[in-house]
Residue, then its C-alpha position, 0 to 999 in steps of 0.5 A: m921154667e926148668e932150673g930158672r932158665i929164660a929163653a926170650r932173646p932180643q930180636p933185631p929190630g925191623a928196618g923202619a919199624p914204628w914204636p909200637l906203644p906211645p910213652g907211658l906205662h902200659p900193660l904187657g901180659e901179666a906185666l907193665l912196660r914203661v916206655p920213656a917219653t923220647p925213646g929215639a930211633g935206635p934200640l934201647p936198654l931194657i930194665l927188668m925191675l923186681h919189686g920187694a916182698g909184698g910190693d908191686p909194679a908201681r912201687a918198683l918203678r918209683r924205686i928207680e923213677p929217677i932213670a926211668e927215662a933212660a931205658l925201657v922198663l918192664l915191671p912184672k909182679s910175683r905170683g905170691a907175696t914174694w918171688d917164687v924161689l922164696e916160696g918153694g923153688y923157681g918155676p911160675d915166677v920165671a915163666r911169667i918173667d920169660a913170657a913178658l920179656a919175650s913180648a917186649f923183645a918181640a915188639w920193641p928194638v932192645d939193645p942186646a948189650r943192655v939188658a939188666a935184671a934189677g930189683f930191690s930188696d927180695g926182688a934184688s936177690y931174685a933179680l941177681s940170681l936170675a942174671m947169674m943163671n941166665g948170662e946169655v940174656f942179662t948183661h947186667a945185674l943191678a941189685f938194690s939192698p939184696g939179701f942173697a943169691a941163690p942160682l941153681h947153675i951159672e951162665g956167664k958173667p954179667r956186670c953186677f951192681l950192688s948197693h946197700g944202706t949201712e943203717d938198713r933195719v930190714l936186711n942187715i948190711d953185714l949179713c946180706s951184701r958184706r958177705l955177698a959182694p966178696k963171693l961175686q968178686r971171688a967167682g970173678y964177676p965184674l962188680t961195683y958195690l956201694e955202701f951208702d948212709g941210709g936205710h932200706e932204699v934206693p937213694e937217687e944217686i945210687a939209681r943213677r950210678a947203676l944206670a951209669l954202669l949200664l950205659q957204660d961201653 
């Protein structure tokens, strides 16, 4: 997609439209969609969850398993070993994500005020970058242990959540989030930044804090 732009947008739900899929994990084009066990009748938050380098959708889902029941979770797979911006520039993975979002938005009642780009490690860096470039669709960025942000342009000011383990041996906190968080604050992004005692991981309490931000009015 040109300059990392996402064209998909949530659609108003049809009156009385049934949920198209039962609870569980379902293929959706080149992604997976996890439907909560009790979706209810109204629009749901949507979390686009991006895996880390060498990861996959199943591993990405396990990172946020404690909060997955609160939202639709869309789980794409990068074309390469990691996301395209790290392998030559924005393009094929943005197109895959855009197509998956378009399919989800067309079929499901999604709350347009709670659409999060989320990810872990490389996926966190990519999710944060996508959210910064596509603030008209992503209201939140949930970045678990990000390394960087590399937006080509800025659109809107989504709420940002960053977390990082102080003992992270994969992405050093001093070189990553402790540099990134002040830059986001100076740029005017609403930011929640949490450090925790631990390594390259997403502790349950951290996932729940991210969900609380997404559900906050």
